[in-house]
N, C-alpha and C positions, 0 to 999 in steps of 0.2 A: 687706294691710290689717290693722293691729293695733288692737284696741279695748281701752282700759284705763280704769279709773276713777280711778287715782291716778298717772298718768304725771307725773313731775317736770318742772319747767321745764328743768332741765339733767339729762341722763341720769346716773344713779348708776353708779359704777364697779362692775365685777364684784366687787371686794373688799368694797365697801359692802353689796352685796346678798347676799353669800355667807352661807349659814347661815340665811337668812330662813325662818321657820316658815310653811309653807303647808298647808292642809288637804287639797286634792285637785287632781290633774292628770288631766284626761281628754284623751287624745292620740290622734292618728292617725285621727280620724273622717273619713268620706267627705264628710259635709256636716253643718254645724251650722245648724239652722233657728232663727234668732234671733226671728222673728215680728215684732219691732218694733225700731226703732233710734232713737237720739237722743231718748229720753224720750217717745215717742208714747204717749198715754193710750188712745186708741181709733183704729181704722182704719175709715173710713166709705166706703161705696159702692165704687168701683173699687179703692180702696187695700186692701180686704180680700183682694185677690189678690196682694199684695206681702208675701212672707215674709222678706225680708232674709236670704237664705241665704248662708253662707260655705261655699265648695266647695273640696275638696281639689284640688291640682295633681297633675301626673304624678309628682312626686318627693316630695311631702309631704302629710300630712293636716292636719286642723284640730284645734286644742287649745283647751281651756277651763281656765283657772287659777282656783282658788278659795282665798280666804285663810282664815286660822285661825278667822274668825268665820262661815264658811259663806257668804260673799258672793263673787259673781263678781268677779275682779280683772282678767281679760283674756280676750279671744276673738280668735283669729287662727290663721294657719298655724303649724305646729309650731315651726319655727325662730324665728319672730318671738316666740312666747310664751317659748320657752327663753331667748332673748336678753334678754327683759325680767326674767327671774328666774334669773340665773346662780347656780348653787350652792345653790339653794333646797332646803330640807329638806321633802319632801312626806310627809305622814302617810299618804297613799294615792294610788296611781296606777292608773288604769283604762285599759287598751288598748282603744280603740274602733275598731281597724283594720277598715276595710270597712263600718263601721256608721254610722248617722245619729243625730243627737241633736236632740231637740225639748224645749221647756220642759215641766216637770211639768204634767200636766193638772189643770184646775180644774173641779170639779163644783159648779155654781152653785145646785143645788136638790136636797135630799134630806130624807127623813124616816126616819132610821135607828134611832131608839130606840123599840122596840115589842116586845110579846109577842103570841103567837097569830097564826099565819099565816092567810091567807085563800085557800088553794089551792082550797077548795070553791067559791069564787065564780067562779073561772076558767071552770068548766063552765057556770055561769049566763050569763056574758057571751058565751061561744061559742054558747049557745042563743038569744042575741038580747036578753038583759036589758040595759037601759041602766044607766049608773052610778047615776042617781037611783032607778031601780027596785030595784036591789040595796040601796041606802041605805034606801029605804022598807020593805024586807022585813026590816030588822034587821041587815043586813050593812054592809059598808063601814066608814067611820071609827068608828061607834059600836060595832061588833063588836070592833075593835082597842082601843078605849077601855076596854071591860070587862076585857080581858085585861091591859092595861098597868096599869090601876089595881090589879089584884090581884097584880102582880109586885113583888118587892122590888128595891131599887137594885142589889143584887148580881146578881140574876137578869138584870136589864136590861143591866148592864155585861157579863155573860158572853155575852149575845146580841149586843151592839153590837160588841165588839172584833173578833170574826172577820169581821164585815161590813166594818169599816174596813180590816182586813188584806187582804181580797179587793179592795177598792178600790185599795189601794196596789199590789198585784200587777198590776192593770190600768192602772197609770200615774198614778193620782190622787195629787197631793201637797198639794192644798188643797181642802177640801170645806165647803160650807155645810150645817149640820145643824139641823133644826127640832125643836121640841117639838110638841105639838098632839094627842097621844093621851091627854091627861089631862082637859082641859076643866074642871078645878077647880084651886084654889090648890095643894093638896097634891101632886097628881100632876104638874102642870106644873113645879113646883119640883123634884120628884123627877127628872123627865126631864132638866132642865137641869143638875142636880147630877151625873147619870150622864155627861153630856157633859164636865163638868169633870174627873171622875175618869178619863175616857178619854184626856184630853190627854197625860199623861206616858207612856202605854202605846201610843199610836197612832203609826204611822210617817208621819203626814200632819198638816197643820195644820187645825184646826177653827175655822170661823166659826159662832157660835151664834146661832140665831134663836128668839125667843119667838113661838109660834103658838097661843096659847090660844084664838083665834077660828077654829079649824079646822073646827068643826062646832057645832051647837046641841045641848046636852045634852038627854037625854030628860026630858020633863016641863016644859021651859022654853020660853017664847016667845023669838023672836029678840031682842026688845027687852030681856027679862030677861037673856038671855045676853050681850048687848052691855054692859049695865050691870055685870054681874059681871066681865067682862074688864077694863073701864075702872076700876071702883071697888075690885075685890078682887085679881084676879090681877096686873095690871100693878104696883100699888103693892107687892105682896109680892115680885115679881121685882126691882123697883128697890131695895127695902130690902136684898135679898140681894146685889145688885151693890154698893151703898154700903158694905156690911159686908165686901166683898172675898171673898165666898163664890162669886160667879158672875161670869163675863164674858160678857155678851150684847151682840151687835152690832146686831141688827135686829129689827123687828116685822113680823109677817105676819098676814093675815086672808084667809079664803076668801070673796071677794066673788062671790056667785053666787045665782041664784034658788033660794029654798028654804033658803038658809043665811043669809048676811049681805048685806043690800041695799047699794046704793051709799052711802046716807046713813049707815047704821050702820058700814059699813066705814071711811068717812071719819072718823067720830068715834073709832074705835079707833086708826086710824093716826095721827091728830093727837095723841092721848093719848100714844102711844109716841114720837112725834117730839118732844113737849115734854120727855120724859125723856132725850132725846139719842140715841134709837135710829134707825137707818137704816130707811127704808121699803122693804120687799122683799116683795111680796104676790102672791097668786093673782088674776088678773084675766081676765075675758071668756073663760073656758074653755068652758062649755057653752051659754051664752046671751049675746047682745050687749047687755050692760047699761050700756055706756059707763064701765066701770071704768077703762079706760086713760086716758080724759079726766080722770076724777077724780084718779087717781094722778099724772098729769102736772101737774095744778094744784097739787098738794102738793110738787112737786119730788122725786117718788119716785126713789130710786136705781135700783130695778129692779122689774120686774113679770114674772110667770111665766105660762106657758100661752099665752094670747092667741089661741087657735084662732078665736074669734069677734070679734076686735078690728075696729073700724070704721076706715074711711079717715081719719076725723077723729081717732080715737084714735092712729093711727100718726103723723099729722102732729103731734099734741100731744106724743107721746113724743119725736119727733125734735127738736122745739123745746126741750123740757125737758132733753134729754140723758139720758133714762131708758133703761137697758139692758133690752132685751127678752130674757128667758130662755126659750128654747124647749125643749120636753121631748118628743122624738120617741117615747120608749117609751110615754108615756101616750096620745098620739094613735093609736099603733099598736095598743095593747091594747084601747082603748075604741072603735076604729074611728071616730074622729072625723075631721072634715074637717081637714086639716093647717093649722096657722097660716100666714098669708101671709108666709113668710120673705122671698121675693123682693121683695115690695112694701115690706117693712120695711127691707131693706138698701138698696133703690133710693131710699127716702125719707130715708136718713141716720140710721136708728135703729141704734145699736150692738147687734148681735145676739149673744147668748151661748147656751150649751148647758148642760143638766144631765141627769142620769139620771132624776130624780124617784124615786129608790129609795124604795119603800114597799111595804106588803103588796099593793097593787093592781098595782104595776109593779116587779116584783122584778128589777131590773137594777142591777148594781154596776160596770158597765164603761163608761167614757167612750168608748173606741174603738167600742163597739157603738152608743152614742148618736150618735156622729159619722157612722158608716156610715148609720144610718137617716136622719139629717138630710140627707145627700147624696142618698139615693134618694127619700125621701118629700117633703122640703122643697125639692128641686132646688138645694141649696147646692153650691158647688164644694168640692173637697178643701181648698183653701187657706182658703176662708171657714170651713169647719168647724173647722180647726185654730185659727184666730184666735178663733172663737167659744168654743172649749174651753180657751183659755189666756188671752190678753190681755183679751178682753171679759168672760169669766167672772170673772176676778180684779177687773176694774173694777166689775162688778155688786156685789161684796162690798166695794168701796172699798179694795182691797189692790193695785191696779195699780201703785202706786209701788214696791212691793217684790216682786211676783210677776207671773207671766204671760208673761214673755219672757226671753230669754237676753241680758241687757245687763249690762255692768260696773256694779256698785253694787247690783244686785238679788240677792235670795236665790238660791242655787244649787240650785234645784229642777229636775231634769233627768230625761228619759227617754231611754235609749239603745235604739234600734230595731235589731234584728239583720237589717238589710238596707241596701244602699247608698242607697236612696231612702226617705225618711220615709213616703211614702204607703202603704207596706205596713202601717203601723199601722192604717189604716182599710180598706184593700183586703182584708186577710185577715180576712174576716167571722168574728167570734167567736174570733179567734186571738190575742188580746192576751197570754195566758199563754205562747204559743210565740214570738211575734215580739219581745217586750220582753226584752232581756237584762239591763238594770240599771234600777233606779229610785233616784234620788238626791234626798234631801231635805236642804236646808241644807248641802250639801257632804258628807253622809254617805250611803254606799250602804246603803239600807234593804231592798232586794230584789235578789237575783241569781237568774236562772233556772238551775236545775240540771238 
C-alpha cells in the first residue's frame, strides 16, 4: 500500500520524475506508526487503539518520502516509494533499518520561560505541604514571578533555549509555551518576546499562549487582577500582535479556588476569544468548580489538568469537542487524585497529554509523561501515543498539519531504535537512549551519538 499526497491521474514516466529535488528519504523501517489516516482529526473511544501502522515485509522495509518543502509526500514499502520517485535527488537519506518511526511528539502544555528554580519546595511537598499551602507561604507561582520580573530578556532566553533543546532530544517537535510568570504588562510582554526570539533558534515549533491570569499578584484582589488582565495586559498583547511583534495563539487562566473563580475566568477567556485567541485553560485541578462546564459553554479548544472534573463536565466537553489535556507529572508530584482519563475517553472526549514543564513539575520528556499516563491513568500504550501526537496537535488547532504521518502533513518524525515503537514508552526515562533521530519539517535536528 502506497500513500501519496500528489499521485497523478496518470503515472509520470521515470524520465519526467528524474532529478526531482526531494528533502528527505527515510527507508528500511520495521514499522511506521502513522497514528491516523485519511484526514482523521481525532480518534474517539475504541478508535484510540488504532494506530494505522505500516509494517515491513520479509524482503523490504517501510519508507517515508519528504518533499523539498518538508512535507510528507509518500509512505509505503521501500520499493513502492522508490517507484514513485525514480531518479529523485535526495538532500538527505536516513537508514532506519530495524527501527520504528512515530510522529513527532506534541507537548500540549508547558510553562518554559522563567527564572529561579523551586527545588527547595520539593522537600516541603514531600513533607506533606499542599500546593496551596506552599503558595500561601510565599512559594509557588509568586516566587517564580519575582525572579522572572528581575531577569532580562537575554537571561530568560539563555535559560529557555537549553530547555527547548532537551525537549527536542526527547522527541518533542511541537510545543505549547505559556507566559504567566509576569502578572503585569511589562513582564508578560517580556516573556512572550522571549518566545518569539526563541523560534529561529529552537529545533521545534512553538505555539504561544498568553497566561497573564496565572495567579493573583500580591496586594491585589482577584477582581482587581481580573480587570488588569482584561483592561491592561490583553490590550497590550493584542497591540503587539497587530504590530507584528508577537504571534500568540491562545489565552489561558488558572480557574481555581483562591485564584480566579469561574465567573472571573469566563470574563478573561471571553475577552481573549473576542481578540481571536483560542481558549486553552487550567480547569478543575484542585477543586471541582465546574470550570469544565464553563469552558465547554464557550467552545473552548482545550482544557488542562481536570483532576476534579465532574461527570457533567466530561459530558459537556465531549459535546463541545473540547480536548482534555492531562498532565501526569503534576498529579504525580502533588500526589493528586489522577484525572478520570478512562471516563473521559469512554465518554468521547479527545484526550491529549502534556508535560506541564514548570518549576513545580520539572519534566521535559513526553515519553516520561506517556509512561506515567499509562501507569497512573490506566491508558493503553496506543492511547498514550495518540494523546501525545494527534490529539495534542488538535488541542493547539494544528492537527491539519501536525500529529500524524500522513501525506500532506509536515514531516515531524521520531525514529525509535527498536523494531517496535512501544520501546519509546516502555524504557522508563530512556528517551535519550532509545531515540536515534528527531526530524522536524524534513530536517534531522537531533541524532543520538
